[in-house]
C-alpha positions as CSV (number, residue, x, y, z in Angstrom):
1,M,-0.1,-35.7,59.9
2,S,2.5,-33.7,58.2
3,T,4.1,-30.9,60.1
4,D,5.5,-29.1,57.1
5,R,5.2,-25.4,57.2
6,L,5.2,-23.0,54.3
7,E,8.1,-20.6,54.5
8,T,7.9,-17.1,53.0
9,I,10.8,-16.2,50.8
10,Q,11.4,-12.5,50.2
11,I,13.2,-11.5,47.1
12,P,14.1,-7.9,46.7
13,V,12.6,-6.3,43.5
14,T,13.1,-2.8,42.2
15,L,9.9,-1.4,40.8
16,Y,9.7,1.5,38.4
17,S,6.6,3.6,37.6
18,V,6.0,3.8,33.9
19,P,7.5,7.3,33.5
20,Q,10.6,6.1,35.5
21,A,10.8,3.0,33.4
22,L,10.9,5.2,30.2
23,V,13.9,7.1,31.7
24,F,15.6,3.9,32.7
25,L,15.2,2.4,29.2
26,G,16.4,5.6,27.7
27,K,19.6,5.3,29.7
28,L,19.9,1.7,28.2
29,G,19.6,3.2,24.7
30,V,16.0,2.1,24.1
31,H,13.7,5.0,23.4
32,L,9.9,4.2,23.6
33,S,6.8,6.2,24.3
34,D,4.4,5.2,27.1
35,T,2.0,3.5,24.6
36,W,4.9,1.6,22.9
37,L,6.2,0.5,26.3
38,R,2.9,-1.0,27.3
39,K,2.4,-2.7,23.9
40,R,5.9,-4.2,23.9
41,M,5.4,-5.4,27.5
42,R,2.3,-7.2,26.3
43,D,4.0,-8.6,23.3
44,E,6.8,-10.0,25.4
45,N,4.4,-11.4,28.0
46,L,5.8,-9.2,30.7
47,R,3.5,-8.0,33.5
48,I,2.7,-4.4,34.4
49,H,1.8,-4.4,38.1
50,Q,-0.9,-2.1,39.3
51,V,-0.8,-0.6,42.8
52,G,-3.7,1.7,43.3
53,R,-3.8,3.9,40.2
54,T,-0.1,3.6,39.5
55,D,1.4,1.1,37.1
56,F,4.8,-0.4,38.0
57,V,7.3,-2.5,36.0
58,T,10.1,-4.6,37.6
59,E,13.7,-3.8,36.8
60,T,14.3,-7.4,35.7
61,D,11.5,-7.0,33.1
62,L,13.0,-3.8,31.9
63,Y,16.3,-5.5,31.2
64,K,14.5,-8.3,29.4
65,L,12.5,-5.8,27.3
66,S,15.7,-3.8,26.5
67,L,17.3,-7.0,25.1
68,A,14.1,-8.0,23.1
69,V,12.9,-4.6,21.8
70,Q,14.0,-2.5,18.9
71,S,13.8,1.2,19.4
72,K,10.6,2.8,18.1
73,P,11.2,3.5,14.4
74,M,11.4,7.2,13.8
75,R,9.0,8.7,11.2
76,K,10.6,9.8,8.0
77,R,10.2,13.5,7.6
78,R,9.3,14.9,4.2
79,K,11.5,17.6,2.8
80,R,9.8,20.9,2.5
81,E,10.2,22.5,-0.9
């Protein structure tokens, strides 16, 4: 019989709620709305972790997203005449 035991490895992770994640990304120069953040997370295959009724994103995933994402294109305004 094997006497190998499984060891638990704890890795510290910083979690941000979605509103906090938007502020964090804004400081990195990436400006997204809540909906665009969720869509881009899905597009990049990054997870949104749900604890209770609150959604969280890891800091590592936010850095990955900031490198991969282009800022939300601004709508062109029509000139009023």
